[in-house]
TITORNU-948713 format. One line per 4 residues: number of its first residue (from 1); their letters; for each residue x, y, z of C-alpha. Coordinates in steps of 0.25 Angstrom, whole numbers. Example, Ala and Ser with C-alpha at 12.3 -4.5 7.8 and 13.67 -1.06 7.14 Angstrom:
1> as> 49/-18/31 ~ 55/-4/29
***
This chain:
1> xxxx> 30/125/729 ~ 18/122/721 ~ 13/133/712 ~ -1/130/703
5> xxxx> -4/142/694 ~ -17/142/688 ~ -17/152/674 ~ -30/154/667
9> xxxx> -35/159/652 ~ -43/169/662 ~ -29/176/668 ~ -23/177/654
13> xxxx> -35/181/646 ~ -39/192/656 ~ -24/196/655 ~ -25/212/650
17> xxxx> -9/208/646 ~ -15/199/636 ~ -28/206/635 ~ -31/220/636
21> xxxx> -46/222/644 ~ -47/209/646 ~ -60/208/652 ~ -66/218/641
25> xxxx> -74/208/628 ~ -64/212/617 ~ -66/204/607 ~ -54/211/599
29> xxxx> -43/207/607 ~ -41/196/598 ~ -38/201/585 ~ -26/201/588
33> xxxx> -19/188/592 ~ -15/182/605 ~ -3/178/611 ~ -3/164/613
37> xxxx> -9/158/626 ~ -14/171/629 ~ -29/170/626 ~ -31/154/628
41> xxxx> -47/151/626 ~ -44/138/619 ~ -32/135/625 ~ -17/135/621
45> xxxx> -6/127/614 ~ -7/113/614 ~ -21/112/622 ~ -27/122/611
49> xxxx> -41/118/609 ~ -40/110/595 ~ -54/117/592 ~ -51/132/597
53> xxxx> -54/139/583 ~ -68/131/581 ~ -70/136/596 ~ -67/150/592
57> xxxx> -76/153/581 ~ -88/145/589 ~ -87/155/600 ~ -86/167/590
61> xxxx> -100/160/583 ~ -105/160/596 ~ -102/174/602 ~ -106/179/589
65> xxxx> -120/173/590 ~ -120/176/604 ~ -119/191/604 ~ -126/194/589
69> xxxx> -137/185/592 ~ -140/185/606 ~ -141/195/618 ~ -135/189/630
73> xxxx> -132/195/646 ~ -126/190/657 ~ -136/184/669 ~ -125/189/679
77> xxxx> -120/202/673 ~ -108/202/687 ~ -105/188/687 ~ -94/186/695
81> xxxx> -83/178/692 ~ -76/167/698 ~ -61/163/697 ~ -60/149/702
85> xxxx> -50/148/696 ~ -56/150/682 ~ -66/163/681 ~ -79/158/678
89> xxxx> -92/169/681 ~ -99/163/694 ~ -113/161/688 ~ -108/155/673
93> xxxx> -110/169/668 ~ -125/163/664 ~ -131/173/652 ~ -144/176/646
97> xxxx> -145/176/632 ~ -155/182/621 ~ -157/179/607 ~ -156/193/600
101> xxxx> -167/198/592 ~ -160/200/577 ~ -175/203/573 ~ -175/217/564
105> x> -188/225/567
***
């Protein structure tokens, strides 16, 4: 008998055993160390991305700029997610971005 197994990080990243309320946005969930091989956005073990610390810093700076300098909204508010075999937004998750007016009156 031949069995194929497809493991995805999606299955682990959304597992309430490791991340309570996995569907909610909660950056504080990473204040405490996460067990090895539970959160793998950059791979793990011998396949760990060599520049993952730089990538994490770039993502943090980008996200800070996105939430402090811009307003944005989803084009399709209830866009369906397809899984074939990995989850992906059906229309690519387009967004509208508007620069915030930072001038005081």
